[in-house]
C-alpha positions as CSV (number, residue, x, y, z in Angstrom):
1,X,0.0,0.0,0.0
2,X,1.4,3.4,-1.0
3,X,1.7,6.1,1.7
4,X,-0.6,9.1,1.5
5,X,2.3,11.3,0.4
6,X,3.0,8.9,-2.6
7,X,-0.8,9.1,-3.3
8,X,-0.5,12.8,-3.4
9,X,2.3,13.2,-6.0
10,X,0.1,13.9,-9.2
11,X,-1.8,16.5,-7.5
12,X,0.8,17.9,-4.8
13,X,1.2,21.1,-6.5
14,X,-2.6,21.8,-6.6
15,X,-3.0,21.0,-2.9
16,X,-0.2,23.4,-1.9
17,X,-2.0,26.2,-3.9
18,X,-5.4,25.1,-2.5
19,X,-3.9,25.7,0.9
20,X,-3.4,29.4,0.2
21,X,-6.7,29.8,-1.7
22,X,-8.8,28.2,1.1
23,X,-7.1,30.4,3.9
24,X,-7.7,33.5,1.7
25,X,-11.4,32.5,1.3
26,X,-11.9,32.1,5.1
27,X,-10.5,35.6,6.0
28,X,-12.8,38.0,7.8
29,X,-12.7,41.5,9.0
30,X,-14.0,40.2,12.4
31,X,-10.9,39.6,14.7
32,X,-12.6,37.0,16.7
33,X,-13.8,35.1,13.7
34,X,-10.6,35.4,11.8
35,X,-8.8,33.9,15.0
36,X,-11.3,30.9,15.1
37,X,-11.0,30.1,11.3
38,X,-7.1,30.2,11.6
39,X,-7.3,27.8,14.7
40,X,-9.7,25.5,12.5
41,X,-7.4,25.6,9.6
42,X,-4.3,24.5,11.6
43,X,-6.0,21.5,12.9
44,X,-6.9,20.2,9.5
45,X,-6.5,16.5,8.9
46,X,-4.8,14.5,6.1
47,X,-6.7,16.6,3.2
48,X,-8.3,13.4,2.2
49,X,-11.4,15.2,1.0
50,X,-9.6,18.0,-1.2
51,X,-7.3,14.8,-2.4
52,X,-10.5,13.1,-3.6
53,X,-11.5,16.2,-5.4
54,X,-8.4,17.0,-7.2
55,X,-7.7,13.5,-8.3
56,X,-11.2,13.0,-9.6
57,X,-10.7,16.2,-11.7
58,X,-7.4,14.7,-12.9
59,X,-9.1,11.6,-13.9
60,X,-11.7,13.4,-16.1
61,X,-9.9,16.1,-17.4
62,X,-7.7,19.2,-16.2
63,X,-7.8,20.8,-12.9
64,X,-9.5,24.2,-13.3
65,X,-10.1,27.3,-11.1
66,X,-13.6,25.6,-10.4
67,X,-11.8,22.6,-9.0
68,X,-10.3,24.9,-6.1
69,X,-13.8,26.1,-5.7
70,X,-15.2,22.6,-5.4
71,X,-12.6,21.6,-2.7
72,X,-13.1,24.7,-0.8
73,X,-16.7,24.6,-0.8
74,X,-16.8,20.9,0.5
75,X,-14.4,21.9,3.2
76,X,-16.4,24.8,4.5
77,X,-19.5,23.0,4.4
78,X,-18.1,19.9,6.0
79,X,-16.2,21.8,8.7
80,X,-19.4,23.6,9.7
81,X,-21.3,20.3,10.1
82,X,-18.4,19.1,12.4
83,X,-18.5,22.3,14.5
84,X,-22.1,21.9,14.8
85,X,-21.9,18.2,15.7
86,X,-19.5,19.1,18.6
87,X,-21.9,21.4,20.0
88,X,-24.8,19.0,19.9
89,X,-22.5,16.1,21.4
90,X,-20.9,18.5,23.9
91,X,-17.7,17.2,22.5
92,X,-14.5,18.9,24.1
93,X,-12.0,17.4,21.7
94,X,-11.7,17.2,17.9
95,X,-8.6,15.1,16.4
96,X,-6.8,15.5,19.8
97,X,-7.3,19.3,20.0
98,X,-9.9,21.3,21.9
99,X,-13.1,21.9,20.0
100,X,-14.5,25.3,19.2
101,X,-17.1,25.0,21.7
102,X,-14.6,23.9,24.3
103,X,-12.6,26.9,23.9
104,X,-15.2,29.7,22.8
105,X,-18.5,28.2,24.1
106,X,-21.5,26.9,22.2
107,X,-23.0,30.2,21.1
108,X,-19.6,31.3,19.3
109,X,-19.2,27.7,17.9
110,X,-22.7,27.9,16.3
111,X,-22.1,31.1,14.7
112,X,-18.9,30.0,13.5
113,X,-20.6,27.0,11.7
114,X,-23.2,29.4,10.3
115,X,-20.5,31.6,9.0
116,X,-18.8,28.5,7.2
117,X,-22.0,27.4,5.6
118,X,-22.8,31.0,4.3
119,X,-19.4,31.5,3.0
120,X,-19.3,28.3,1.2
121,X,-22.7,29.2,-0.5
122,X,-21.5,32.6,-1.2
123,X,-18.3,31.4,-2.7
124,X,-20.1,29.1,-5.2
125,X,-22.4,32.0,-6.0
126,X,-19.6,34.5,-6.4
127,X,-17.8,32.0,-9.0
128,X,-21.1,31.2,-10.7
129,X,-20.6,27.5,-9.7
130,X,-24.1,26.6,-9.3
131,X,-23.7,23.0,-10.2
132,X,-21.1,22.6,-7.8
133,X,-23.2,24.1,-5.0
134,X,-26.1,21.7,-5.9
135,X,-23.8,18.7,-5.7
136,X,-22.4,19.8,-2.3
137,X,-25.7,21.0,-0.7
138,X,-27.2,17.6,-1.5
139,X,-24.6,15.9,0.4
140,X,-25.0,18.2,3.4
141,X,-28.7,17.3,3.3
142,X,-28.1,13.8,3.2
143,X,-25.7,13.8,5.8
144,X,-28.2,15.5,8.3
145,X,-30.7,12.9,7.1
146,X,-28.4,10.0,7.8
147,X,-27.6,11.3,11.3
148,X,-31.3,11.8,12.1
149,X,-32.3,8.2,10.8
150,X,-29.5,6.6,13.0
151,X,-31.0,8.4,16.0
152,X,-34.4,7.3,15.0
153,X,-33.4,3.7,14.7
154,X,-31.0,3.5,17.6
155,X,-33.8,4.5,19.9
156,X,-35.6,1.1,19.1
157,X,-32.4,-1.0,18.1
158,X,-34.3,-2.2,15.1
159,X,-31.4,-1.6,12.4
160,X,-31.6,-4.1,9.6
161,X,-28.6,-4.4,7.1
162,X,-30.5,-2.5,4.5
163,X,-31.3,0.3,7.0
164,X,-27.6,0.4,8.1
165,X,-26.4,0.8,4.5
166,X,-28.9,3.6,3.9
167,X,-27.6,5.4,7.1
168,X,-23.9,5.1,6.1
169,X,-24.7,5.9,2.4
170,X,-26.1,9.2,3.7
171,X,-24.2,10.0,6.7
172,X,-20.6,9.1,5.4
173,X,-20.5,8.0,1.7
174,X,-22.5,11.0,0.4
175,X,-19.5,13.5,1.3
176,X,-17.0,11.4,-0.5
177,X,-19.3,11.1,-3.4
178,X,-19.8,14.9,-3.5
179,X,-16.0,15.2,-3.6
180,X,-15.6,12.8,-6.6
181,X,-18.7,14.2,-8.6
182,X,-17.8,17.9,-7.8
183,X,-14.2,17.2,-8.9
184,X,-15.5,15.8,-12.1
185,X,-18.0,18.5,-12.7
186,X,-15.2,21.2,-12.2
187,X,-13.5,20.0,-15.3
188,X,-16.8,20.4,-17.4
189,X,-17.3,16.6,-17.6
190,X,-20.5,15.3,-19.0
191,X,-23.5,14.5,-16.7
192,X,-22.9,10.6,-17.2
193,X,-19.2,10.9,-16.2
194,X,-20.1,13.1,-13.2
195,X,-22.6,10.4,-12.0
196,X,-20.1,7.6,-12.6
197,X,-17.7,9.5,-10.4
198,X,-20.4,10.2,-7.8
199,X,-21.1,6.4,-7.7
200,X,-17.5,5.6,-7.3
201,X,-17.2,8.1,-4.4
202,X,-20.4,6.5,-2.8
203,X,-18.8,2.8,-3.0
204,X,-15.5,4.1,-1.7
205,X,-17.4,6.0,1.3
206,X,-19.3,2.8,2.2
207,X,-16.2,0.8,2.3
208,X,-14.5,3.6,4.4
209,X,-17.2,3.5,7.0
210,X,-17.2,-0.4,7.3
211,X,-13.5,0.0,7.9
212,X,-14.3,2.4,10.6
213,X,-16.7,-0.3,12.1
214,X,-14.1,-2.9,12.0
215,X,-11.4,-0.6,13.7
216,X,-13.6,-0.4,16.7
217,X,-13.1,-4.2,17.3
218,X,-9.4,-4.2,15.8
219,X,-8.0,-1.3,17.7
220,X,-7.1,-1.3,21.3
221,X,-7.5,1.1,24.4
222,X,-4.7,1.9,26.9
223,X,-5.6,-1.5,28.6
224,X,-4.6,-3.4,25.4
225,X,-8.2,-4.6,24.7
226,X,-10.7,-3.7,21.9
227,X,-12.0,-0.1,22.7
228,X,-15.8,-0.9,22.2
229,X,-16.6,2.9,21.8
230,X,-19.2,2.1,19.1
231,X,-21.0,-0.1,21.6
232,X,-20.7,2.6,24.2
233,X,-22.2,5.2,21.9
234,X,-25.1,2.6,21.1
235,X,-24.1,2.4,17.4
236,X,-25.3,-0.5,15.5
237,X,-22.4,-1.2,13.2
238,X,-22.1,-4.1,10.6
239,X,-20.3,-6.7,12.7
240,X,-22.9,-6.2,15.5
241,X,-25.8,-6.5,13.0
242,X,-24.2,-9.7,11.8
243,X,-24.4,-11.2,15.2
244,X,-27.9,-10.1,15.8
245,X,-28.8,-11.9,12.7
246,X,-27.0,-15.2,13.6
247,X,-27.8,-15.5,17.3
248,X,-30.6,-17.0,19.5
249,X,-33.5,-15.1,20.6
250,X,-32.3,-15.0,24.3
251,X,-28.7,-13.9,23.1
252,X,-30.5,-11.2,21.1
253,X,-32.4,-9.9,24.1
254,X,-29.0,-9.8,26.3
255,X,-27.1,-7.9,23.3
256,X,-29.8,-5.4,23.0
257,X,-30.1,-4.8,26.8
258,X,-26.4,-4.5,26.9
259,X,-26.1,-1.8,24.1
260,X,-29.1,0.2,25.5
261,X,-28.7,-0.1,29.3
262,X,-25.2,-1.5,30.2
263,X,-23.0,-0.2,27.6
264,X,-20.6,1.2,30.2
265,X,-20.2,-2.2,31.9
266,X,-16.8,-3.2,31.0
267,X,-17.4,-6.9,31.5
268,X,-20.7,-7.0,29.4
269,X,-19.0,-5.0,26.6
270,X,-16.0,-7.3,26.7
271,X,-18.3,-10.3,26.4
272,X,-20.2,-8.7,23.5
273,X,-17.1,-8.0,21.7
274,X,-16.1,-11.6,22.0
275,X,-19.5,-12.8,20.7
276,X,-19.1,-10.6,17.7
277,X,-15.8,-12.1,17.0
278,X,-16.9,-15.5,17.4
279,X,-19.9,-15.1,15.1
280,X,-17.7,-14.1,12.2
281,X,-18.9,-10.6,12.3
282,X,-15.5,-9.1,11.5
283,X,-14.7,-11.5,8.6
284,X,-18.3,-10.9,7.3
285,X,-17.9,-7.1,7.5
286,X,-14.4,-7.3,6.1
287,X,-15.7,-9.3,2.9
288,X,-18.4,-6.7,2.5
289,X,-16.0,-3.9,2.7
290,X,-13.9,-5.4,0.0
291,X,-16.7,-5.9,-2.3
292,X,-17.7,-2.3,-2.0
293,X,-13.9,-1.4,-2.7
294,X,-13.8,-3.5,-5.7
295,X,-17.0,-2.0,-7.1
296,X,-15.4,1.3,-6.6
297,X,-12.0,0.6,-8.3
298,X,-13.9,-1.2,-11.1
299,X,-15.7,2.1,-11.9
300,X,-12.3,3.8,-12.2
301,X,-10.7,1.2,-14.2
302,X,-12.9,2.2,-17.4
303,X,-11.0,5.6,-17.5
304,X,-7.9,6.2,-19.5
305,X,-4.6,5.0,-17.6
306,X,-2.9,7.9,-15.8
307,X,-1.3,8.6,-12.6
308,X,-4.4,10.4,-11.3
309,X,-6.3,7.1,-11.9
310,X,-3.7,5.1,-10.2
311,X,-3.5,7.4,-7.2
312,X,-7.2,7.6,-6.8
313,X,-7.4,3.7,-6.7
314,X,-4.6,3.6,-4.1
315,X,-6.3,6.3,-2.1
316,X,-9.5,4.0,-1.8
317,X,-7.0,1.1,-0.7
318,X,-5.3,3.5,1.7
319,X,-8.6,4.5,3.5
320,X,-9.7,0.9,3.8
321,X,-6.4,-0.4,5.1
322,X,-5.8,2.1,7.6
323,X,-5.0,1.2,11.1
324,X,-6.7,4.2,12.8
């Protein structure tokens, strides 16, 4: 598996230029707001979303000014949702650093999220990038719907596989799909190609989320044991759903009670993790993840050979073979 730095090589120059453009787009005359957006920028992650945008553009044509707009729009709208999520969840940390609400309180955090949403929309309007705005706004809508669907189903613990896939398609995959679709659209690609890239991103995003499910059972806490964070958060992930489909009625009742009422009981959580492992839930989820990954890379194989295409395929592999 290639490293992320190797995967970035075909668009490294564009990513560097994007950094400067994005910081410029975020500037404000309000000192407090400017301070907070600089803080947000400093704690940016691995640039996976802009990387999907620029590589998708390279697969479909030439990187253009609108490609930078697409990457900026996605970063602004997605960052806004994260800031708002931290307020809703009362999260004090994000990527190991203090959240905006932890440092500046909820009211300011909500207003910063609102600013990012409006700035993203205004940027698209200023650049006459109406098609890009439509693609990304649809993703934000689906992310909200996915979150609410998960909350609704978690209350009753009746998530079936088809509902689970609908949740992760909306909540996680829709954002990666919008990266790929907007990257393609920014080059002037035809609607059929844009849709093909959107579907590629959707499959890649579903595979990415299943890998997240697996990491909760594969990674370990400071005690050296699986973390079980998803169980404590009452999240019905694919390995757990597989167990529920395979177990007896009495075991099912015990599992649901554990997730809903005893999710902080270390002994019960440990036993539940062992049950998931014994049921073949990890192997089942892994096989499903690889199937979606193959569907994604299969869609890319139809494009002409290029460094961009190779890196985009490697990016999908990277996101599904990561260890954290």
